[in-house]
N, C-alpha and C positions, 0 to 999 in steps of 0.2 A: 861945659859939656865934655864928655869923653871923646877920645879920638875916633872911635868907631861911629858914634852918633854924629859927629861932625862930618865924617866922610860920607855917611849915608845921606845926611842933609845936603851936602854939596852935590852929590849925584842927583838927588831929587830936584834940586834947583837948576841943574844943568850947568854948573860952573865948569865942568870938565870940557865943555864945548867952547868956552870963551877964554880959557887960560892961554898961557904962552905956548904950551904943547898941544894946542887944539888941532894943528895940522895932522899930527900923528893920530889923534883920536878920531878925527873926521874920516881919515883914510880907512881906519879899522871899521868904523860905523858903515861906511859905504860898502866895504867888502862884505860885512855881515848882511847888509840889505840885499846885495847881489846874490849871495848864497841862499837867502830866504826866498827870493823871487825864483831862483833856479829850482829850488826844492818844490815850491808850489806848482811851477810849470810842469815839472817832471811827474808829479803826483797826478795832475789833471790828465796828462797824456796817458799815463798808466791806467787810470780809470776808464778813459775812452777805449783803450785797447782791450781791457777786460770785458767791457760791455759788448764790444764788437765780437770778441771770441765767444761770448755767451750766445749772441744772436746766430753766429755761424754754426755753433754746436746744435742749437735748436733746429736750424734749417737742415743740418746734416741728418739729424734723427728723423725729421719729417720725410726727407728724400729717401732714406733707407727704408722707412715704413712703406712708402709708395713702391719702392723697388721690390720688396718682399711680396707685397700684394699683387703686383703685376706678374711676378714670377710664378706665383701660385695659380693665378688665372691662366697663364700660358700653359702650365703643366696640365691643368684640367682640360684645356682645349686640345692638347696633343694626345690625349688618351683615345684609344681606339673606339671606345664606346661613344664618346662625344662626336668623333668624326663620322662614325657610321650613322648616328642619329641625324646629323646635318646632311649627309649624303642621301639618306632615305627620303628626306623632304624633296629632293630633286629626282627621285626615282632610281637611284643607284643603290645596289645592295651588295653585300659581301658574297662572293661566289662560294657555293657549297662544294664545288669540284676544285681540288687543289691544282695549282698551275703545273704545266708540263714544260720540260726543257725542249727547246727546238735546236736541233743540231744542223748546221749548214756545212755542207761539204763542198768545197770548191775544187774542181778538177782542172788542171792546167794542161 
């Protein structure tokens, strides 16, 4: 066999794990495993944060829509015509005579 085939065959059999230099190889394998676990954990955390951000954005849009709706309802209620209609039900009407200023003079 050629040297490349022999090396590949030894890797597939796992001879690098039981040779004399196995301590060095095992340390490197453990390090790579730790990095892989760290990468998987961080990707799961990022996915959770992205989903949380999406939910918060959806809730924000819903609350903004409710705010706009409430604001428009309030503006309609503050209009003079709607106020006069509600007061007419109670028997109060807008005066046809304009108001007059009352001047109070205090003599000492």
